[in-house]
N, C-alpha and C positions, 0 to 999 in steps of 0.2 A: 483401455484399462482405467478403472475408476480409482482415484487416489482416496484412500481411506485413512482414518485416524489410526496410526500405528502407535508410536511412542508419543504420548501427550507432550513430553518435553520438546520434541522436535516441532510439533505444531505450534506450541506457545513460543518457542524460540523464533520460528519463522514469522509469527505475528507480533513479536515484541517491538518491532520498529514501525513507526508511522508510515514511512515510505513504502515498506513492503505491504502493509495492510492496504494502503491506498492503491497500489498497483493491482492488488487482487480485487478490491472494490470496483475499480474501473473495468477490469477484465470480466468480472461477473456480468457487467452490462454489455460489453462489446466483444467478448470472446478473444479478440486479438488486437494487436497494436504495434506500432513501430516504437523503437527506443525514443526517438525525438518526440513523438506524440505523448508518450508517457512522461517524459521530462517536462513538457509544457504543462500537462494536466497536474502532475504532482507538485510542481513548483507553485502553481496557482493555489491548489488546495491547501498547501502547507503554510501559505502566507495570508490567505483570506481571513479577515477578522482579527488579525494579530498586529495590525499596524505596521506590517513589514512590506516593503516594496519588492516585487519580483523584478530583479535585475538580470541582465544577460549573464553576469558572472554567477549569480546564485543558481540560475537555471542550468548553466553549464556544469556547475559543481554537482548538482543533483543528477544530471545526465551521467556524469562520470561515476558517481556513487552507484547509480542504478546498474550501469554496465559492468563495473568491476566487483561489486559487492552484492547488491540486493537481488538482481535478476539471477545471477548464478546460484545464490543461496536458495531462492525459491525453486529453481530448477532442480537443485540437488535434493530438496525435500519432496519433489514430485508435484508441486503445485502448477508448474507451467513448463513450457519448452521455450528455450531461448537460443536463437541462431546468432552466434557471435559475428558472423560475416555479414549477414543481411540486416542484423539488428531487429529481427522480427520476433515478437513475443506472442505466444499462444497459450491460453488457459487450457489446462488438462481437464479431463472429466473428474470433477470433485465429488466425493461422497456427500450424501444428504447431511451428514453430521457436520462436515467442514463447511458446507454452504450455509447451514443454519448458524454456525458460529460466526462466520463472516457477516451475515446479515444482521445478527444481534450486535456484533461489534460496531458495525457502521451506524446502527440505530443509536447506540450509546454515544458514539463520537458526534453524531449530528445533534443530539440533545445537549451535549456538553457545550458545543459551539453556539447554540442558540439560547441557552439559559442565561438569565441575568445573574451576574456575580453577587454573592451574598456579601454583606458588610464585613463579616469575619474574614472571608477569603481575600477581599481587597485590602485588608489591614495586615495580611500575612498570617492570619490565624486560621 
């Protein structure tokens, strides 16, 4: 069954958190992953370019948040399947609309992390 855009509020709620978006970006490339694999990847992605060190504590906190909050929410919205016992995550068959939205969102996030900050932004303006 293909996941389609139902209520746009549900889609945007699911995509409103960077951890959930990054889970979906990763799964678009790999189809499935373990919880530990996602915790490693997400903790790295969320710290790169921000001057933050990925520590075991930070990685474990992200793993816990993924397990208890983000993966169940994405499963409830129908984006993925999450097995609580094996900690296996598998992307569901997403509609073209949702895939396009994710690809565009990833493009915007990549551009934002590679652009040079403007003087106004660095001064808080």
